[in-house]
Backbone as CSV, one residue per row, in Angstrom:
resi,resn,N_x,N_y,N_z,CA_x,CA_y,CA_z,C_x,C_y,C_z
1,MET,0.855,-1.191,0.000,0.000,0.000,0.000,0.882,1.229,0.000
2,VAL,0.611,2.135,-0.957,1.422,3.331,-1.131,0.522,4.553,-1.010
3,THR,0.955,5.548,-0.239,0.178,6.775,-0.089,0.803,7.893,-0.917
4,CYS,-0.027,8.883,-1.276,0.417,10.035,-2.049,0.213,11.285,-1.205
5,SER,1.160,12.211,-1.262,1.042,13.446,-0.486,1.588,14.608,-1.290
6,GLY,1.268,15.827,-0.812,1.742,17.030,-1.485,0.744,17.523,-2.509
7,LYS,0.832,18.789,-2.869,-0.059,19.384,-3.868,0.696,19.630,-5.167
8,SER,1.520,20.675,-5.199,2.259,20.953,-6.433,3.369,19.939,-6.657
9,ALA,3.936,19.403,-5.566,4.996,18.403,-5.678,4.501,17.092,-5.082
10,ARG,3.761,16.319,-5.859,3.198,15.062,-5.390,4.296,14.022,-5.219
11,ARG,4.246,13.256,-4.134,5.240,12.233,-3.855,4.545,10.990,-3.327
12,GLU,5.131,9.834,-3.626,4.588,8.578,-3.109,5.453,8.080,-1.958
13,ARG,4.811,7.353,-1.018,5.518,6.738,0.100,4.894,5.379,0.375
14,VAL,5.726,4.359,0.586,5.220,3.040,0.942,4.695,3.093,2.371
15,ALA,3.434,2.748,2.552,2.825,2.779,3.881,2.867,1.414,4.566
16,TRP,2.787,0.350,3.757,2.674,-0.981,4.365,2.892,-2.027,3.288
17,ALA,3.460,-3.169,3.648,3.587,-4.311,2.745,3.318,-5.578,3.551
18,ASN,2.816,-6.612,2.884,2.518,-7.831,3.635,3.718,-8.779,3.666
19,THR,3.593,-9.843,4.437,4.696,-10.775,4.658,5.167,-11.419,3.363
20,LEU,4.229,-11.748,2.479,4.594,-12.383,1.217,5.458,-11.462,0.358
21,TRP,5.138,-10.157,0.375,5.940,-9.208,-0.402,7.357,-9.137,0.150
22,TYR,7.485,-9.032,1.485,8.823,-8.970,2.089,9.632,-10.218,1.784
23,LYS,8.979,-11.368,1.784,9.678,-12.630,1.514,10.126,-12.703,0.055
24,LEU,9.245,-12.313,-0.870,9.574,-12.370,-2.285,10.704,-11.407,-2.637
25,LEU,10.623,-10.160,-2.151,11.593,-9.130,-2.526,12.786,-9.044,-1.582
26,GLU,12.779,-9.815,-0.498,13.923,-9.902,0.417,14.269,-8.561,1.062
27,TYR,13.249,-7.858,1.524,13.460,-6.596,2.226,12.850,-6.675,3.619
28,SER,13.366,-5.829,4.521,12.779,-5.694,5.855,11.820,-4.521,5.863
29,GLU,10.943,-4.486,6.855,10.002,-3.369,6.973,10.731,-2.044,7.120
30,GLN,11.831,-2.031,7.869,12.583,-0.796,8.105,13.181,-0.231,6.818
31,ALA,13.462,-1.105,5.849,14.080,-0.657,4.597,13.072,-0.124,3.589
32,VAL,11.772,-0.298,3.878,10.751,-0.003,2.878,9.754,1.063,3.326
33,VAL,9.216,0.947,4.528,8.121,1.802,4.972,8.573,3.255,5.076
34,ASN,7.688,4.160,4.625,7.910,5.610,4.599,8.962,6.044,3.575
35,ARG,9.228,5.196,2.596,10.181,5.541,1.541,9.488,5.545,0.175
36,ALA,9.979,6.413,-0.721,9.562,6.356,-2.118,10.244,5.155,-2.762
37,PHE,9.714,4.697,-3.903,10.322,3.551,-4.576,11.803,3.803,-4.854
38,SER,12.118,5.038,-5.298,13.506,5.353,-5.644,14.414,5.412,-4.425
39,GLN,13.830,5.464,-3.208,14.626,5.547,-1.983,14.843,4.195,-1.313
40,ILE,14.241,3.136,-1.865,14.455,1.803,-1.311,15.793,1.297,-1.831
41,ARG,16.743,1.138,-0.974,18.118,0.832,-1.360,18.185,-0.463,-2.184
42,GLY,18.737,-0.353,-3.391,18.914,-1.511,-4.241,17.661,-2.001,-4.941
43,PHE,16.534,-1.298,-4.790,15.274,-1.768,-5.363,15.249,-1.619,-6.876
44,GLN,15.906,-0.574,-7.379,15.969,-0.335,-8.813,17.408,-0.461,-9.284
45,GLY,17.579,-0.970,-10.514,18.916,-1.205,-11.040,18.968,-1.042,-12.537
46,PRO,20.022,-1.577,-13.186,20.218,-1.364,-14.632,19.050,-1.812,-15.501
47,LEU,18.317,-2.835,-15.089,17.205,-3.331,-15.905,15.881,-2.638,-15.580
48,THR,15.872,-1.778,-14.570,14.656,-1.027,-14.232,14.574,0.163,-15.183
49,SER,13.649,0.132,-16.118,13.610,1.154,-17.173,12.967,2.445,-16.685
50,GLU,13.365,3.546,-17.333,12.725,4.838,-17.060,11.246,4.791,-17.427
51,TRP,10.920,3.959,-18.401,9.527,3.797,-18.839,8.671,3.261,-17.694
52,SER,9.159,2.217,-17.018,8.381,1.640,-15.922,8.297,2.602,-14.750
53,LYS,9.363,3.381,-14.511,9.316,4.390,-13.446,8.245,5.434,-13.754
54,LEU,8.147,5.838,-15.038,7.139,6.822,-15.436,5.740,6.260,-15.253
55,GLN,5.549,4.978,-15.594,4.240,4.364,-15.407,3.805,4.423,-13.950
56,LEU,4.714,4.119,-13.037,4.371,4.169,-11.614,4.189,5.612,-11.136
57,ALA,5.003,6.530,-11.668,4.867,7.932,-11.274,3.522,8.509,-11.691
58,THR,2.978,8.057,-12.835,1.707,8.598,-13.301,0.537,8.173,-12.417
59,LEU,0.755,7.213,-11.528,-0.308,6.839,-10.586,-0.674,8.004,-9.673
60,LEU,0.221,8.977,-9.538,-0.050,10.140,-8.706,-1.126,11.034,-9.307
61,VAL,-1.277,10.980,-10.646,-2.200,11.904,-11.309,-3.194,11.223,-12.237
62,THR,-3.096,9.892,-12.432,-3.963,9.216,-13.390,-5.436,9.331,-12.996
63,LYS,-6.298,9.342,-14.013,-7.740,9.329,-13.772,-8.286,7.906,-13.758
64,GLU,-7.461,6.936,-14.102,-7.892,5.549,-14.126,-7.946,4.992,-12.709
65,SER,-8.895,4.109,-12.447,-9.026,3.518,-11.111,-8.213,2.237,-10.965
66,ARG,-7.804,1.652,-12.078,-7.022,0.410,-12.037,-6.069,0.377,-13.227
67,MET,-4.897,-0.208,-13.004,-3.912,-0.279,-14.071,-3.156,-1.592,-13.960
68,GLU,-2.857,-2.201,-15.109,-2.026,-3.398,-15.173,-0.687,-2.999,-15.794
69,THR,0.415,-3.388,-15.174,1.722,-3.022,-15.704,2.754,-4.048,-15.275
70,SER,3.973,-3.895,-15.757,5.072,-4.749,-15.326,6.297,-3.882,-15.078
71,VAL,7.147,-4.320,-14.162,8.328,-3.550,-13.795,9.408,-4.519,-13.339
72,ILE,10.662,-4.182,-13.620,11.781,-4.995,-13.133,12.363,-4.341,-11.891
73,ASN,12.310,-5.052,-10.779,12.927,-4.610,-9.528,13.904,-5.673,-9.035
74,TYR,14.727,-5.269,-8.095,15.777,-6.156,-7.592,15.489,-6.565,-6.153
75,THR,15.806,-7.820,-5.831,15.636,-8.294,-4.460,16.703,-7.670,-3.567
76,GLY,16.349,-7.494,-2.293,17.227,-6.755,-1.393,18.492,-7.482,-0.999
77,VAL,18.444,-8.824,-0.817,19.604,-9.576,-0.329,20.409,-10.150,-1.480
78,SER,19.762,-10.931,-2.351,20.496,-11.615,-3.422,20.673,-10.766,-4.671
79,ARG,20.026,-9.608,-4.733,20.116,-8.688,-5.867,19.710,-9.360,-7.174
80,ARG,18.689,-10.212,-7.119,18.162,-10.845,-8.323,17.165,-9.904,-8.990
81,PRO,17.271,-9.683,-10.309,16.258,-8.879,-10.997,15.012,-9.724,-11.245
82,LEU,13.865,-9.242,-10.787,12.601,-9.936,-10.979,11.682,-9.080,-11.839
83,LYS,11.070,-9.700,-12.831,10.043,-9.022,-13.619,8.707,-9.268,-12.941
84,LEU,8.116,-8.196,-12.388,6.883,-8.292,-11.620,5.698,-7.857,-12.472
85,GLY,4.675,-8.690,-12.545,3.411,-8.294,-13.153,2.520,-7.708,-12.071
86,LEU,2.160,-6.436,-12.204,1.441,-5.724,-11.153,0.012,-5.384,-11.559
87,SER,-0.891,-5.506,-10.608,-2.239,-4.964,-10.726,-2.346,-3.851,-9.685
88,VAL,-2.698,-2.652,-10.130,-2.689,-1.491,-9.241,-4.097,-0.922,-9.103
89,GLN,-4.567,-0.815,-7.886,-5.855,-0.187,-7.585,-5.599,1.213,-7.033
90,VAL,-6.224,2.222,-7.627,-6.002,3.617,-7.229,-7.176,4.097,-6.376
91,PHE,-6.880,4.748,-5.257,-7.896,5.288,-4.362,-7.831,6.812,-4.390
92,ARG,-9.020,7.448,-4.465,-9.083,8.906,-4.547,-9.808,9.483,-3.331
93,TRP,-9.370,10.664,-2.919,-10.002,11.384,-1.818,-9.890,12.867,-2.100
94,GLU,-11.038,13.572,-2.031,-11.100,15.006,-2.320,-10.490,15.309,-3.695
95,GLN,-10.884,14.489,-4.698,-10.534,14.687,-6.100,-9.024,14.552,-6.378
96,GLN,-8.314,13.880,-5.483,-6.901,13.616,-5.716,-6.602,12.150,-5.457
97,ASN,-5.602,11.618,-6.145,-5.169,10.253,-5.886,-4.440,10.229,-4.549
98,SER,-5.028,9.535,-3.581,-4.482,9.567,-2.222,-3.677,8.322,-1.868
99,ALA,-3.916,7.204,-2.582,-3.189,5.970,-2.293,-3.363,5.001,-3.450
100,PHE,-2.466,4.025,-3.533,-2.677,2.933,-4.474,-2.130,1.636,-3.894
101,LEU,-2.799,0.573,-4.258,-2.463,-0.764,-3.769,-1.849,-1.559,-4.920
102,CYS,-0.575,-1.936,-4.785,0.136,-2.707,-5.814,0.105,-4.189,-5.434
103,THR,-0.507,-5.002,-6.250,-0.564,-6.445,-6.017,0.273,-7.159,-7.069
104,VAL,1.237,-7.974,-6.611,2.075,-8.744,-7.524,1.283,-9.965,-7.986
105,LYS,0.925,-9.999,-9.267,0.144,-11.111,-9.812,1.037,-12.222,-10.354
106,SER,2.239,-11.853,-10.798,3.163,-12.843,-11.339,4.582,-12.315,-11.197
107,TRP,5.551,-13.238,-11.207,6.950,-12.826,-11.198,7.792,-13.897,-11.863
108,GLU,8.913,-13.450,-12.424,9.855,-14.362,-13.054,11.231,-13.718,-13.056
109,GLU,12.246,-14.551,-13.154,13.606,-14.032,-13.246,13.738,-13.223,-14.532
110,ALA,14.282,-12.010,-14.422,14.456,-11.162,-15.601,15.686,-11.604,-16.379
111,ALA,15.604,-11.534,-17.693,16.738,-11.887,-18.543,17.878,-10.909,-18.281
112,PRO,19.129,-11.336,-18.483,20.267,-10.436,-18.254,20.167,-9.142,-19.054
113,GLN,19.607,-9.231,-20.238,19.430,-8.040,-21.062,17.991,-7.956,-21.501
114,ALA,17.366,-6.803,-21.253,15.979,-6.615,-21.677,15.933,-6.447,-23.190
115,VAL,15.080,-7.206,-23.837,14.943,-7.136,-25.286,13.651,-6.406,-25.617
116,LEU,13.769,-5.317,-26.329,12.605,-4.521,-26.704,12.153,-4.926,-28.102
117,SER,10.886,-5.205,-28.255,10.357,-5.515,-29.576,10.241,-4.232,-30.383
118,THR,10.569,-4.306,-31.647,10.510,-3.141,-32.517,9.079,-2.945,-32.995
119,PRO,8.478,-1.793,-32.676,7.098,-1.583,-33.101,7.002,-1.471,-34.613
120,ARG,5.869,-1.896,-35.121,5.649,-1.787,-36.559,5.507,-0.323,-36.962
121,ALA,6.015,-0.006,-38.132,5.943,1.364,-38.641,5.026,1.397,-39.855
122,PRO,4.277,2.481,-40.017,3.403,2.588,-41.195,4.228,2.934,-42.424
123,PRO,3.686,2.710,-43.611,4.374,3.164,-44.834,4.648,4.662,-44.742
124,GLU,5.840,5.056,-45.153,6.252,6.453,-44.993,5.297,7.409,-45.695
125,ALA,4.846,7.056,-46.881,3.944,7.946,-47.622,2.622,8.128,-46.888
126,ALA,2.101,7.040,-46.304,0.840,7.129,-45.570,1.003,7.999,-44.323
127,TRP,2.143,7.841,-43.611,2.400,8.652,-42.415,2.531,10.130,-42.778
128,GLU,3.243,10.445,-43.859,3.406,11.837,-44.267,2.073,12.450,-44.692
129,ALA,1.221,11.651,-45.328,-0.103,12.153,-45.714,-0.936,12.448,-44.474
130,TRP,-0.846,11.571,-43.464,-1.599,11.810,-42.220,-1.073,13.060,-41.519
131,LEU,0.251,13.212,-41.469,0.845,14.398,-40.846,0.388,15.676,-41.540
132,ALA,0.348,15.665,-42.848,-0.078,16.846,-43.606,-1.518,17.213,-43.260
133,ALA,-2.389,16.202,-43.134,-3.784,16.461,-42.780,-3.892,16.994,-41.352
134,ALA,-3.100,16.429,-40.431,-3.129,16.885,-39.038,-2.615,18.316,-38.922
135,ARG,-1.553,18.635,-39.657,-1.004,19.998,-39.616,-1.998,20.998,-40.196
136,ALA,-2.696,20.625,-41.254,-3.702,21.515,-41.838,-4.840,21.761,-40.846
137,HIS,-5.232,20.713,-40.117,-6.281,20.860,-39.110,-5.839,21.827,-38.017
138,VAL,-4.608,21.694,-37.545,-4.076,22.574,-36.497,-4.053,24.022,-36.983
139,ALA,-3.575,24.229,-38.201,-3.449,25.591,-38.730,-4.795,26.292,-38.837
140,ALA,-5.870,25.537,-39.093,-7.188,26.143,-39.302,-7.962,26.362,-38.007
141,ARG,-7.499,25.835,-36.887,-8.250,25.923,-35.635,-8.239,27.334,-35.059
142,ALA,-9.365,27.714,-34.440,-9.466,29.018,-33.789,-8.850,29.000,-32.399
143,GLN,-8.768,27.822,-31.785,-8.115,27.692,-30.493,-6.602,27.602,-30.679
144,PRO,-5.816,28.063,-29.700,-4.370,27.853,-29.759,-4.073,26.354,-29.688
145,CYS,-3.341,25.821,-30.656,-3.118,24.377,-30.754,-1.657,24.059,-31.033
146,LEU,-1.233,22.916,-30.499,0.061,22.330,-30.802,-0.144,20.891,-31.244
147,LEU,0.573,20.475,-32.272,0.634,19.068,-32.646,1.951,18.527,-32.111
148,VAL,1.857,17.510,-31.263,3.033,16.944,-30.594,3.174,15.494,-31.024
149,LEU,4.378,15.100,-31.438,4.654,13.730,-31.846,5.541,13.054,-30.805
150,THR,5.604,11.735,-30.849,6.485,10.992,-29.957,7.521,10.253,-30.776
151,ARG,8.667,10.008,-30.170,9.733,9.286,-30.858,10.431,8.370,-29.865
152,GLY,11.121,7.360,-30.399,11.799,6.401,-29.545,10.837,5.323,-29.093
153,GLN,11.353,4.390,-28.325,10.530,3.312,-27.808,10.983,2.950,-26.402
154,GLY,10.094,2.262,-25.695,10.432,1.819,-24.347,10.807,2.978,-23.461
155,ALA,11.910,2.822,-22.722,12.344,3.826,-21.758,12.770,5.125,-22.412
156,ALA,13.123,5.088,-23.707,13.637,6.272,-24.384,12.552,7.055,-25.113
157,ARG,11.282,6.723,-24.913,10.212,7.404,-25.624,10.050,8.826,-25.095
158,ARG,10.023,9.795,-25.987,9.933,11.206,-25.614,8.989,11.933,-26.559
159,GLU,8.512,13.105,-26.115,7.637,13.913,-26.953,8.419,15.067,-27.565
160,PHE,7.959,15.541,-28.733,8.521,16.756,-29.310,7.439,17.460,-30.111
161,ILE,7.516,18.764,-30.151,6.507,19.579,-30.841,6.768,19.537,-32.342
162,ASP,5.720,19.209,-33.087,5.827,19.225,-34.548,5.496,20.603,-35.095
163,CYS,4.378,21.185,-34.652,4.001,22.508,-35.145,2.975,23.131,-34.204
164,GLY,2.832,24.431,-34.299,1.803,25.161,-33.571,1.112,26.123,-34.515
165,ASN,-0.153,26.452,-34.236,-0.835,27.395,-35.132,-0.533,28.835,-34.718
166,ARG,-0.947,29.755,-35.566,-0.630,31.166,-35.343,-1.233,31.674,-34.037
167,VAL,-2.412,31.180,-33.677,-3.058,31.635,-32.435,-2.205,31.247,-31.232
168,TRP,-1.657,30.022,-31.228,-0.804,29.587,-30.113,0.482,30.399,-30.077
169,LEU,1.098,30.596,-31.231,2.362,31.332,-31.284,2.186,32.765,-30.787
170,ASP,1.080,33.414,-31.165,0.828,34.781,-30.705,0.545,34.815,-29.208
171,LEU,-0.245,33.860,-28.722,-0.581,33.814,-27.293,0.675,33.638,-26.446
172,CYS,1.533,32.723,-26.844,2.709,32.384,-26.026,3.973,33.124,-26.451
173,GLU,3.854,33.970,-27.472,4.931,34.869,-27.887,6.178,34.113,-28.358
174,TYR,5.954,33.083,-29.171,7.051,32.312,-29.754,6.996,32.406,-31.273
175,GLN,8.121,32.100,-31.908,8.181,31.895,-33.340,8.219,30.399,-33.616
176,GLU,7.816,30.010,-34.804,7.802,28.588,-35.159,9.174,27.950,-34.929
177,ALA,10.223,28.673,-35.268,11.574,28.124,-35.114,11.939,27.885,-33.649
178,ASP,11.272,28.603,-32.733,11.577,28.437,-31.308,11.063,27.114,-30.746
179,ILE,10.017,26.561,-31.371,9.341,25.411,-30.766,9.535,24.110,-31.532
180,ALA,9.905,24.195,-32.833,9.971,23.001,-33.670,10.988,22.003,-33.132
181,ARG,10.544,20.722,-33.027,11.379,19.591,-32.610,11.838,19.685,-31.160
182,LYS,11.138,20.464,-30.339,11.528,20.607,-28.935,10.477,19.979,-28.016
183,ALA,10.938,19.419,-26.891,10.040,18.975,-25.831,9.541,20.197,-25.064
184,PHE,8.454,20.046,-24.311,7.927,21.179,-23.539,8.997,21.740,-22.604
185,SER,9.761,20.857,-21.973,10.773,21.300,-21.008,11.936,22.023,-21.676
186,GLU,12.036,21.921,-23.016,13.138,22.553,-23.736,12.776,23.923,-24.302
187,LEU,11.514,24.321,-24.179,11.134,25.650,-24.663,11.706,26.695,-23.717
188,PRO,12.492,27.635,-24.219,13.124,28.620,-23.333,12.085,29.465,-22.597
189,GLY,12.107,29.371,-21.264,11.221,30.196,-20.445,9.783,29.748,-20.384
190,PHE,9.432,28.572,-20.963,8.028,28.154,-21.011,7.537,27.686,-19.647
191,GLN,8.413,27.080,-18.885,8.053,26.616,-17.547,8.854,27.390,-16.513
192,GLY,8.208,27.669,-15.372,8.860,28.465,-14.334,8.411,28.048,-12.957
193,GLU,8.546,28.950,-12.009,8.317,28.606,-10.601,6.864,28.239,-10.309
194,LEU,5.912,28.716,-11.113,4.502,28.392,-10.882,4.067,27.146,-11.649
195,THR,4.960,26.584,-12.464,4.641,25.356,-13.189,4.854,24.177,-12.255
196,SER,3.778,23.506,-11.861,3.878,22.461,-10.847,4.445,21.169,-11.412
197,GLU,5.055,20.380,-10.521,5.558,19.069,-10.910,4.401,18.159,-11.322
198,ALA,3.232,18.347,-10.696,2.073,17.520,-11.036,1.642,17.747,-12.481
199,SER,1.658,19.014,-12.921,1.241,19.291,-14.298,2.264,18.749,-15.292
200,LYS,3.553,18.814,-14.956,4.578,18.233,-15.823,4.373,16.721,-15.936
201,LEU,4.038,16.102,-14.812,3.829,14.656,-14.800,2.598,14.280,-15.613
202,GLN,1.549,15.109,-15.536,0.355,14.845,-16.339,0.680,14.854,-17.822
203,LEU,1.492,15.812,-18.243,1.866,15.878,-19.652,2.758,14.697,-20.038
204,ALA,3.679,14.316,-19.145,4.538,13.165,-19.434,3.728,11.886,-19.542
205,SER,2.638,11.794,-18.769,1.836,10.569,-18.760,1.096,10.357,-20.087
206,LEU,1.018,11.395,-20.929,0.361,11.254,-22.228,1.083,10.247,-23.116
207,LEU,2.346,9.974,-22.816,3.107,9.010,-23.604,2.592,7.589,-23.410
208,ILE,1.960,7.318,-22.264,1.591,5.930,-21.961,0.128,5.746,-21.583
209,THR,-0.644,6.827,-21.439,-2.025,6.671,-21.001,-2.841,5.854,-22.007
210,LYS,-3.818,5.131,-21.491,-4.720,4.368,-22.348,-5.943,5.184,-22.741
211,GLU,-6.098,6.385,-22.171,-7.232,7.238,-22.484,-7.071,7.840,-23.886
212,ALA,-8.210,8.202,-24.483,-8.186,8.824,-25.807,-8.112,10.345,-25.723
213,THR,-8.513,10.901,-24.576,-8.460,12.349,-24.366,-8.034,12.628,-22.929
214,ALA,-7.643,13.865,-22.676,-7.284,14.282,-21.317,-7.543,15.773,-21.191
215,ASP,-7.837,16.218,-19.975,-7.998,17.637,-19.669,-7.057,17.982,-18.528
216,VAL,-6.198,18.960,-18.734,-5.218,19.329,-17.718,-5.204,20.843,-17.543
217,LYS,-4.748,21.268,-16.364,-4.459,22.676,-16.092,-2.959,22.789,-15.864
218,VAL,-2.349,23.736,-16.532,-0.909,23.904,-16.391,-0.573,25.388,-16.436
219,VAL,0.385,25.803,-15.622,0.866,27.188,-15.655,2.126,27.234,-16.506
220,ASN,2.058,27.990,-17.592,3.221,28.214,-18.449,3.453,29.705,-18.610
221,TYR,4.600,30.057,-19.164,5.015,31.458,-19.259,5.167,31.859,-20.722
222,SER,4.736,33.083,-21.033,4.961,33.601,-22.382,6.447,33.891,-22.564
223,HIS,6.889,33.815,-23.805,8.324,33.862,-24.084,8.922,35.258,-23.866
224,LEU,8.257,36.293,-24.361,8.837,37.629,-24.333,8.503,38.386,-23.056
225,SER,7.221,38.434,-22.696,6.820,39.223,-21.528,6.905,38.453,-20.220
226,ARG,7.158,37.126,-20.291,7.262,36.276,-19.103,5.995,36.335,-18.253
227,ARG,4.856,36.433,-18.913,3.568,36.426,-18.230,3.213,34.991,-17.848
228,ALA,2.863,34.787,-16.582,2.459,33.462,-16.114,0.987,33.252,-16.450
229,MET,0.694,32.171,-17.193,-0.668,31.912,-17.654,-1.123,30.535,-17.180
230,GLU,-2.284,30.491,-16.546,-2.886,29.208,-16.205,-3.752,28.785,-17.390
231,MET,-3.383,27.683,-18.019,-4.058,27.226,-19.224,-4.926,26.019,-18.936
232,GLN,-6.183,26.075,-19.386,-7.056,24.896,-19.395,-6.898,24.263,-20.769
233,VAL,-6.339,23.051,-20.812,-5.956,22.432,-22.073,-6.711,21.116,-22.265
234,HIS,-7.292,20.943,-23.453,-7.898,19.673,-23.825,-6.953,18.970,-24.785
235,ILE,-6.739,17.680,-24.571,-5.745,16.937,-25.338,-6.402,15.746,-26.021
236,THR,-6.211,15.649,-27.321,-6.641,14.489,-28.102,-5.419,13.629,-28.377
237,ILE,-5.520,12.326,-28.080,-4.370,11.425,-28.190,-4.572,10.497,-29.385
238,PHE,-3.601,10.466,-30.268,-3.661,9.626,-31.461,-2.861,8.349,-31.215
239,LYS,-3.478,7.206,-31.541,-2.877,5.906,-31.252,-2.653,5.110,-32.528
240,MET,-1.579,4.311,-32.493,-1.260,3.439,-33.611,-0.601,2.180,-33.048
241,ASP,-1.174,1.023,-33.336,-0.580,-0.241,-32.898,-0.349,-0.238,-31.382
242,ASP,-1.363,0.231,-30.621,-1.313,0.291,-29.153,-0.247,1.246,-28.623
243,ARG,0.214,2.163,-29.439,1.162,3.182,-28.984,0.544,4.564,-29.151
244,ASN,0.868,5.471,-28.243,0.461,6.861,-28.373,1.514,7.566,-29.215
245,VAL,1.179,7.847,-30.467,2.177,8.361,-31.410,2.113,9.875,-31.575
246,ALA,1.027,10.497,-31.155,0.890,11.943,-31.295,-0.219,12.421,-30.374
247,PHE,-0.176,13.698,-30.024,-1.324,14.289,-29.342,-1.464,15.757,-29.718
248,LEU,-2.701,16.192,-29.720,-3.053,17.559,-30.097,-3.526,18.297,-28.847
249,THR,-2.797,19.345,-28.456,-3.174,20.133,-27.290,-3.935,21.373,-27.751
250,SER,-5.117,21.582,-27.183,-5.961,22.724,-27.546,-6.230,23.554,-26.291
251,VAL,-5.811,24.807,-26.306,-6.022,25.700,-25.161,-7.443,26.246,-25.224
252,GLU,-8.245,25.940,-24.198,-9.633,26.387,-24.178,-9.820,27.690,-23.414
253,ARG,-8.977,27.904,-22.393,-9.125,29.099,-21.561,-7.776,29.443,-20.955
254,VAL,-7.505,30.747,-20.833,-6.262,31.216,-20.225,-6.598,32.239,-19.154
255,LEU,-6.018,32.045,-17.970,-6.164,33.008,-16.881,-4.798,33.566,-16.527
256,ASP,-4.786,34.809,-16.100,-3.566,35.375,-15.539,-3.284,34.637,-14.237
257,ALA,-2.139,33.960,-14.155,-1.835,33.154,-12.972,-1.681,33.995,-11.721
258,GLY,-1.563,35.296,-11.885,-1.455,36.170,-10.724,-2.785,36.704,-10.238
259,SER,-3.886,36.388,-10.928,-5.204,36.876,-10.515,-5.691,36.117,-9.292
260,THR,-6.618,36.711,-8.542,-7.124,36.113,-7.320,-8.022,34.938,-7.646
261,PRO,-7.701,33.721,-7.145,-8.480,32.549,-7.528,-9.865,32.482,-6.905
262,SER,-10.116,33.276,-5.839,-11.383,33.175,-5.122,-12.514,33.951,-5.769
263,CYS,-12.225,34.724,-6.795,-13.283,35.505,-7.449,-13.145,35.366,-8.957
264,GLU,-14.180,35.726,-9.666,-14.157,35.654,-11.124,-13.153,36.682,-11.646
265,PRO,-12.186,36.271,-12.470,-11.171,37.207,-12.949,-11.759,38.277,-13.841
266,GLU,-11.084,39.409,-13.876,-11.491,40.497,-14.753,-11.294,40.090,-16.212
267,PRO,-12.078,40.674,-17.135,-11.960,40.312,-18.550,-10.534,40.423,-19.081
268,GLU,-9.797,41.438,-18.623,-8.446,41.607,-19.142,-7.474,40.549,-18.604
269,ASP,-7.902,39.804,-17.582,-7.040,38.778,-16.992,-7.325,37.383,-17.532
270,GLN,-8.221,37.258,-18.509,-8.551,35.933,-19.013,-8.866,35.994,-20.504
271,ALA,-8.776,34.850,-21.131,-9.152,34.713,-22.537,-9.840,33.367,-22.692
272,VAL,-11.039,33.375,-23.287,-11.784,32.151,-23.550,-11.884,31.988,-25.060
273,PHE,-11.473,30.836,-25.547,-11.420,30.614,-26.989,-12.650,29.845,-27.455
274,PRO,-13.014,30.001,-28.721,-14.237,29.353,-29.225,-14.199,27.839,-29.029
275,ALA,-15.368,27.284,-28.725,-15.468,25.834,-28.564,-15.258,25.145,-29.908
276,LEU,-14.920,23.889,-29.851,-14.716,23.091,-31.054,-16.032,23.019,-31.840
277,SER,-15.978,23.341,-33.122,-17.177,23.273,-33.950,-17.486,21.819,-34.296
278,ALA,-18.697,21.569,-34.766,-19.090,20.212,-35.161,-18.202,19.706,-36.289
279,GLU,-17.869,20.589,-37.229,-17.010,20.188,-38.350,-15.610,19.840,-37.861
280,GLU,-15.062,20.642,-36.926,-13.733,20.366,-36.394,-13.715,19.066,-35.599
281,ALA,-14.792,18.823,-34.827,-14.891,17.576,-34.067,-14.914,16.371,-35.001
282,GLN,-15.619,16.493,-36.103,-15.675,15.403,-37.081,-14.305,15.182,-37.718
283,GLN,-13.588,16.267,-38.016,-12.245,16.147,-38.584,-11.312,15.422,-37.623
284,LEU,-11.434,15.742,-36.341,-10.603,15.075,-35.338,-10.877,13.575,-35.290
285,GLN,-12.158,13.218,-35.319,-12.517,11.801,-35.307,-11.942,11.075,-36.516
286,ILE,-11.983,11.737,-37.665,-11.432,11.134,-38.887,-9.923,10.940,-38.734
287,LEU,-9.232,11.950,-38.182,-7.790,11.846,-37.983,-7.446,10.710,-37.025
288,GLU,-8.229,10.560,-35.946,-7.987,9.476,-34.983,-8.139,8.109,-35.658
289,GLU,-9.197,7.950,-36.432,-9.451,6.676,-37.089,-8.385,6.390,-38.150
290,GLN,-8.012,7.406,-38.898,-6.979,7.225,-39.915,-5.642,6.831,-39.297
291,CYS,-5.323,7.413,-38.150,-4.078,7.088,-37.475,-4.070,5.628,-37.026
292,ARG,-5.183,5.176,-36.459,-5.284,3.782,-36.009,-5.107,2.804,-37.169
293,ARG,-5.545,3.205,-38.356,-5.548,2.291,-39.508,-4.269,2.346,-40.346
294,LEU,-3.336,3.229,-40.001,-2.171,3.417,-40.859,-1.393,2.129,-41.091
295,ILE,-1.191,1.347,-40.019,-0.419,0.101,-40.155,-1.250,-0.957,-40.841
296,GLN,-2.537,-1.026,-40.535,-3.399,-2.016,-41.166,-3.432,-1.864,-42.677
297,ASN,-3.370,-0.602,-43.114,-3.441,-0.357,-44.557,-2.062,-0.429,-45.233
């Protein structure tokens, strides 16, 4: 049983483990309780991938009530790498993930070297045609939008911005050259002291979430004036061969992050963008379906 604490900086702590877990993983209660996974001495090692760490970290912010995953951890005494099949139940309190219960459903000795299967790739011409259609959709939107692609596989999977429309560039005071091929964390001045670790984790979780859409609030900064903006963002996730290969972020509302949260902000402190039209919603559905079918075709 693991508890979650903190607001802007969410952290997990092991609250309790049963006798079978201690016996399997060869740890004592003193070495585990009140520690984060990364603080359990020898628990993670060369075969413990960054991908699996991210999957467990997203339990702090996931909207899912249950998740199935696998992770390689090391036993405390013999230092054997074990591949654990986990079933995770998430508990919420006051609209936040307050705890999760990790149950080991299966385990086996991990191979000396983890072998990653190479995901299937769509025909290059079909992928470029889909990208062209997605970029045209982004350019025509009235809401500030970014098209974000993913690259790499397994632990090395990362996001990068493909393009943004003129409305987004004007709102955030960037040029196209400033954002192309960059991760969110690489945009100069985009994240600052009011950008919470929880919001960064929510965006990182888009790489592995099973959901088709997500809604997040994040504080980012404009490039030139360094204005802190609280953005309400709707995200459409494009999937191919059970992988999240792209996502479209649409800014629905922007508030001045310095405005008083207890009252309705003044008009000059906020911007509300037009809702998605029926035609735009239909275009998005077509893009999602086309993306899913790229490998099949």
